[in-house]
Structure formats: structure tokens, C-alpha cells
C-alpha positions in Angstrom: -67.1 -49.2 -78.7 -66.8 -47.4 -75.0 -69.9 -47.9 -72.1 -72.2 -45.5 -71.5 -71.4 -45.0 -67.6 -67.4 -45.4 -68.2 -65.4 -41.6 -66.9 -64.5 -39.0 -70.0 -60.9 -39.5 -70.8 -59.6 -35.4 -70.7 -56.8 -34.2 -72.7 -53.8 -33.1 -69.7 -54.3 -29.3 -68.8 -51.6 -27.0 -69.5 -48.9 -26.1 -67.0 -50.4 -22.7 -67.4 -53.5 -23.6 -66.5 -52.1 -25.3 -63.5 -49.7 -22.3 -62.6 -53.5 -20.1 -63.0 -55.8 -22.8 -61.1 -53.6 -22.2 -58.0 -53.3 -18.4 -58.2 -57.2 -18.8 -57.9 -57.0 -20.8 -54.8 -54.4 -18.2 -53.7 -56.9 -15.4 -54.5 -60.0 -17.1 -53.1 -58.2 -18.1 -49.7 -57.1 -14.4 -49.2 -60.3 -12.6 -49.9 -61.0 -11.0 -46.4 -63.4 -13.2 -45.6 -65.1 -12.7 -41.4 -67.0 -14.8 -38.9 -69.0 -17.2 -40.0 -67.3 -17.2 -43.5 -64.3 -17.0 -41.7 -64.5 -20.2 -39.9 -66.1 -21.8 -43.0 -63.7 -21.3 -45.7 -62.4 -24.7 -47.6 -58.8 -24.3 -47.9 -58.5 -22.8 -51.4 -55.3 -23.9 -51.6 -55.3 -27.0 -50.4 -58.3 -28.0 -52.8 -56.9 -27.3 -55.7 -53.0 -29.2 -55.2 -55.1 -32.2 -54.5 -57.2 -32.0 -57.1 -54.1 -31.8 -59.8 -52.7 -34.9 -57.8 -55.3 -36.3 -58.4 -56.3 -35.5 -61.3 -52.4 -34.9 -62.9 -50.1 -36.3 -60.3 -46.8 -35.6 -62.4 -47.6 -32.2 -63.0 -47.1 -30.1 -59.9 -44.3 -31.6 -57.4 -43.4 -31.4 -53.5 -41.4 -28.0 -54.8 -44.9 -26.2 -55.7 -46.7 -27.2 -52.9 -43.9 -25.6 -50.4 -43.8 -22.3 -52.4 -47.3 -21.7 -52.1 -47.2 -22.9 -48.6 -44.9 -20.5 -47.5 -47.1 -17.4 -49.5 -50.3 -18.4 -47.2 -47.8 -17.9 -44.5 -46.5 -14.9 -45.2 -50.0 -14.1 -46.2 -51.6 -14.5 -43.0 -49.1 -14.0 -40.9 -48.5 -17.0 -39.3 -45.4 -19.6 -38.3 -42.9 -19.5 -41.2 -43.7 -23.0 -42.9 -46.6 -24.7 -40.8 -48.7 -24.5 -44.8 -45.8 -26.2 -46.0 -45.4 -28.5 -44.8 -49.1 -30.2 -44.2 -50.0 -29.7 -48.3 -46.3 -30.9 -48.3 -47.7 -34.6 -46.0 -50.9 -33.8 -47.3 -49.9 -34.0 -50.8 -47.0 -37.4 -50.7 -50.8 -38.8 -49.2 -53.4 -37.7 -51.8 -50.6 -39.0 -54.9 -49.7 -42.4 -53.4 -53.7 -43.1 -53.7 -54.5 -41.0 -56.1 -55.2 -43.9 -58.7 -58.0 -45.1 -55.8 -59.0 -42.0 -55.2 -60.5 -41.2 -59.1 -62.5 -44.8 -59.0 -64.5 -42.9 -56.7 -67.4 -40.5 -58.1 -67.3 -37.1 -57.4 -69.5 -38.3 -54.0 -66.6 -41.1 -52.9 -64.3 -39.1 -53.6 -65.4 -36.2 -51.0 -65.1 -39.2 -48.2 -61.5 -39.3 -49.5 -61.0 -35.5 -49.8 -62.6 -34.5 -45.9 -59.7 -36.8 -45.0 -57.3 -35.3 -46.3 -58.1 -31.3 -45.0 -58.6 -33.8 -41.3 -55.0 -34.8 -42.1 -53.7 -31.1 -42.9 -55.8 -29.2 -40.6 -54.4 -31.9 -37.9 -50.1 -31.1 -38.9 -51.6 -27.0 -39.5 -53.0 -28.2 -35.2 -50.2 -30.6 -34.3 -47.8 -27.0 -35.2 -49.0 -24.3 -33.4 -49.5 -26.3 -30.5 -45.8 -27.5 -30.7 -45.3 -23.2 -31.2 -47.0 -21.9 -28.3 -50.6 -21.7 -27.3 -53.2 -22.3 -30.1 -56.4 -20.1 -30.1 -58.9 -22.9 -31.6 -62.1 -24.3 -31.5 -64.7 -27.0 -31.7 -65.3 -25.1 -34.8 -61.1 -25.3 -36.3 -62.5 -28.6 -37.9 -65.7 -27.0 -40.0 -63.5 -25.6 -43.5 -62.0 -29.9 -43.6 -66.2 -30.9 -43.9 -67.4 -27.5 -46.4 -64.2 -28.3 -48.8 -65.3 -31.2 -49.1 -68.8 -30.4 -49.6 -67.8 -27.9 -52.6 -65.5 -31.1 -54.0 -67.8 -31.9 -57.1 -68.3 -28.2 -57.5 -64.5 -27.4 -57.9 -63.9 -30.1 -60.1 -66.6 -29.7 -62.1 -65.7 -25.8 -62.2 -61.9 -27.0 -63.0 -63.5 -29.9 -65.7 -64.7 -27.0 -67.3 -62.3 -25.0 -69.4 -60.0 -28.2 -70.2 -59.6 -30.1 -74.2 -63.1 -32.1 -74.6 -63.2 -35.8 -74.2 -60.5 -38.4 -76.8 -62.9 -40.8 -77.0 -62.4 -42.0 -81.4 -66.6 -42.7 -81.0 -67.9 -39.1 -80.6 -69.0 -37.5 -83.1 
């Protein structure tokens, strides 16, 4: 008998679904955002990478983070490899903390995601500053806040099409 507040155990997602979510995150990043929407837009690719590194840590590797990061660099027309490096570093930290993060509720997880997104943004800023003069302001880190704010919604949205709980007592 499972306690009533036990977390739901979901079956593993297929690789097709994982690739689809990464593609959807890439497409959301490539939408023509302008004005404040561009400033507040979270990095959907980073959020999807973080989701899968926490939910199924063996599903995605550093190679997929590198490849998607290079795609983001080419799409943004910026220094090749900066998103790839930031994604890999963030993925490494998330993979090393995935068991700890999974034990928390969604809003506590969002605080961890905020720290991981701030780490990624800091790496991007450092790479841009070492490559030359970078234009950035106090609003540079706002996308990390919005990414952490939508984490619970993103988590539930990705879990909706996944197979149900494997609870044998569920009738």
C-alpha cells in the first residue's frame, strides 16, 4: 500500500518523445520574440535539457547538449560554441544533483532550476565578455527568473502525454 502523498512513478519516456521535446524547445527559442518578450523569454532548450537530466538522467548525454547548443549559436548568429559550453556545464551540475532535486516539490525544484539557469547565464556572459565587448544590462538575468517561474508548468506539460503511473494498487 502506497501512502497517499507518495510521488507518482512514471514509466520512462521514449527517445522519440525526448527528441520531440528538445525540438519543441528549440522552436520556441527561435520564435521571433521582440521587446520585453525577448528579455523575459526563458531558454526553453535549457529548460528541456534540465528536465530530462533530472527526470531521466541517462536519456540525454553531453553530445546532445553540445549539438543543440551549436544549433542555438548558429540560429542566434553568435560566437560558435558559447551555448554549447553553457549547456554542457549546466547539464553536468544538474546531473550531479538530479537525485537531490527530484526529492523536492515543484516550487523547491524551481529554486534549484533558478540557480542552474543563473549559472548558465553567467557562463554565457563570461564567454561574451572574453570574446569582446558585450551589450548587457541588469535585465540580462530576467530570463532565468521567468524560466524558474514556468518550471512547474513545463514539468506538468511534459508529463501529460507520458504513460501513467505504474502503481499496482491503482484501480
